[in-house]
C-alpha positions as CSV (number, residue, x, y, z in Angstrom):
1,M,-13.8,21.7,-12.3
2,K,-10.3,21.5,-11.3
3,K,-11.1,22.9,-7.8
4,N,-13.7,19.8,-7.5
5,I,-11.1,17.3,-8.4
6,Y,-8.7,18.8,-6.0
7,F,-11.2,18.7,-3.2
8,R,-12.3,15.0,-4.2
9,L,-8.7,13.9,-4.2
10,F,-8.0,15.5,-0.7
11,L,-11.1,14.0,0.7
12,V,-10.5,10.5,-0.7
13,F,-7.1,10.4,0.7
14,F,-8.0,12.2,4.1
15,K,-10.6,9.3,4.5
16,I,-8.0,6.7,3.7
17,G,-5.5,8.3,6.3
18,A,-8.2,8.7,8.8
19,F,-10.0,5.3,8.7
20,T,-7.2,2.8,8.2
21,I,-5.5,1.3,11.3
22,G,-2.4,-0.8,10.8
23,G,-0.8,1.4,7.8
24,G,1.0,-0.1,4.8
25,Y,-0.7,-3.1,3.4
26,A,-3.6,-2.9,5.9
27,M,-4.7,0.2,3.8
28,V,-4.5,-1.5,0.4
29,P,-8.3,-2.7,0.3
30,L,-9.6,0.8,1.2
31,I,-7.2,2.5,-1.2
32,K,-8.3,0.1,-3.9
33,E,-12.0,0.6,-3.2
34,A,-11.8,4.3,-3.2
35,L,-9.5,4.6,-6.4
36,V,-10.8,1.8,-8.5
37,D,-14.2,0.8,-7.4
38,K,-15.9,4.0,-6.3
39,N,-14.2,6.8,-8.3
40,G,-12.8,4.7,-11.2
41,W,-9.5,6.9,-11.4
42,L,-7.7,3.7,-11.9
43,N,-8.3,0.3,-13.4
44,D,-7.2,-2.9,-11.7
45,E,-4.0,-3.1,-13.6
46,E,-3.1,0.7,-13.2
47,F,-3.7,0.2,-9.5
48,V,-1.3,-2.8,-9.1
49,D,1.3,-1.0,-11.2
50,G,1.1,2.1,-9.0
51,L,1.1,0.1,-5.9
52,A,4.4,-1.8,-7.1
53,I,5.8,1.7,-7.6
54,A,4.5,3.1,-4.3
55,Q,5.9,0.1,-2.3
56,S,9.3,0.1,-4.1
57,T,9.9,3.7,-3.3
58,P,11.0,5.2,0.1
59,G,8.2,6.6,2.2
60,I,4.8,5.6,3.4
61,L,2.7,3.5,1.2
62,A,-0.4,5.6,1.4
63,V,1.3,8.9,0.8
64,N,3.3,7.4,-2.2
65,T,0.0,6.1,-3.6
66,A,-1.6,9.6,-3.1
67,I,1.4,11.1,-4.9
68,I,1.1,8.7,-7.8
69,T,-2.7,9.0,-8.2
70,G,-2.8,12.6,-7.5
71,S,-0.2,13.2,-10.2
72,K,-2.0,10.9,-12.6
73,I,-5.5,12.7,-12.0
74,A,-4.5,16.3,-11.7
75,G,-0.9,16.9,-12.1
76,K,1.6,18.4,-9.5
77,I,-1.1,20.2,-7.5
78,G,-3.1,17.0,-7.4
79,A,-0.3,15.2,-6.0
80,I,0.4,17.7,-3.3
81,V,-3.2,17.9,-2.4
82,A,-3.6,14.1,-2.3
83,A,-0.5,13.8,-0.2
84,L,-1.8,16.3,2.3
85,G,-5.0,14.4,2.5
86,A,-3.3,11.3,3.3
87,V,-0.9,12.9,5.9
88,L,-3.1,15.3,7.9
89,P,-5.4,12.6,9.8
90,S,-2.2,10.9,11.1
91,F,-0.6,14.2,12.0
92,F,-3.5,15.3,13.9
93,M,-4.0,11.8,15.7
94,I,-0.4,11.8,16.7
95,L,-0.5,15.4,18.0
96,I,-3.5,14.3,20.2
97,L,-2.1,11.0,21.3
98,A,1.2,12.7,22.3
99,T,-0.5,15.0,24.5
100,T,-2.7,12.3,26.2
101,L,-0.8,9.0,25.8
102,S,1.1,9.0,29.1
103,S,-2.1,9.1,31.1
104,V,-3.9,6.2,29.3
105,R,-1.1,4.1,28.1
106,N,-1.4,1.3,30.6
107,T,-5.2,1.3,31.2
108,P,-6.9,-2.0,30.4
109,M,-9.3,-0.5,27.7
110,F,-6.2,1.1,25.9
111,V,-4.3,-2.1,26.1
112,A,-7.2,-4.3,24.9
113,F,-8.0,-1.9,22.0
114,F,-4.6,-2.4,20.6
115,N,-4.4,-6.1,21.3
116,G,-7.8,-6.3,19.2
117,L,-6.2,-4.4,16.3
118,K,-3.5,-6.9,15.7
119,P,-5.8,-9.8,14.2
120,V,-7.8,-7.3,12.4
121,T,-4.6,-5.9,10.8
122,V,-3.4,-9.5,9.9
123,A,-6.8,-10.1,8.2
124,L,-6.6,-6.8,6.3
125,I,-3.2,-7.7,5.0
126,F,-4.3,-11.1,3.9
127,I,-7.2,-9.8,2.1
128,S,-5.0,-7.3,0.3
129,V,-2.7,-10.1,-0.7
130,I,-5.6,-12.0,-2.2
131,K,-7.0,-9.1,-4.1
132,M,-3.6,-7.9,-5.5
133,A,-3.0,-11.6,-6.8
134,K,-6.3,-11.4,-8.6
135,G,-5.5,-7.9,-10.0
136,A,-1.9,-8.9,-10.9
137,K,-3.2,-12.1,-12.6
138,V,-1.3,-14.4,-10.4
139,N,-1.8,-18.1,-11.2
140,L,-0.5,-21.4,-9.8
141,K,2.8,-21.3,-11.9
142,T,3.5,-17.6,-11.0
143,S,2.5,-18.0,-7.3
144,I,5.7,-19.8,-6.8
145,I,7.8,-16.8,-6.8
146,P,6.1,-14.8,-3.9
147,L,5.8,-18.1,-1.9
148,S,9.4,-18.8,-2.4
149,I,10.4,-15.3,-1.4
150,G,8.2,-15.5,1.7
151,L,10.1,-18.9,2.7
152,L,13.3,-17.2,2.0
153,V,12.7,-14.4,4.4
154,A,10.9,-16.4,7.0
155,Y,13.4,-19.4,7.2
156,T,16.8,-17.9,6.2
157,P,19.1,-15.3,7.6
158,L,18.9,-13.2,4.5
159,S,17.5,-9.7,5.1
160,P,14.5,-8.7,3.0
161,I,16.5,-6.3,1.2
162,S,18.9,-9.0,-0.1
163,V,15.9,-11.1,-1.0
164,I,14.4,-8.2,-3.0
165,I,17.8,-7.6,-4.8
166,I,18.1,-11.3,-5.5
167,T,14.6,-11.4,-6.8
168,M,15.2,-8.3,-9.1
169,V,18.1,-10.0,-10.6
170,V,16.5,-13.3,-11.2
171,G,13.3,-11.6,-12.7
172,N,15.6,-9.6,-15.0
173,I,17.3,-12.6,-16.2
174,Y,14.1,-14.6,-16.6
175,F,12.4,-11.9,-18.6
176,A,15.4,-11.2,-20.7
177,W,15.5,-15.1,-21.6
178,K,11.8,-15.2,-22.1
179,D,11.9,-12.1,-24.4
180,K,14.9,-13.6,-26.4
181,R,13.1,-17.0,-26.6
182,G,10.0,-15.4,-27.8
183,K,11.8,-13.5,-30.6
184,K,13.0,-16.6,-32.1
């Protein structure tokens, strides 16, 4: 039974690593479909919470998600197996590309392929944002926060790290105030 779960974890994250182009948030719909919808390893809330942890820790989103999910499902070995599944496809693809890239880099087909991937990646990220907002129960009132953050990053000289720190401080103050107000 344990071997089966290890194999399934490896296979799921191997597919995620192999079939998602664009990395990061472009992977989120495929990761959610695999972990929540198909396998039922996580519910929507657990997925959003795990994703928040995965993106707030250093490293690659898919690998962090693999480690969090693998650990939850099958302990330390599950985390290792899932992480290997997520990493190996990229490792092999980079190995192949590194040996052949110089000969095809400037060919029209190669350039067209990567130019075609750009709008697809943007669309996948947009879909991820919509699905995550639904899973996180974002409403009109709470959507002010991410919209404000987006505007701060886009239209001020503040770095994204500064905005994240400011948001953490403001969020902690707000929830402390809300908790204090709720206890009265």
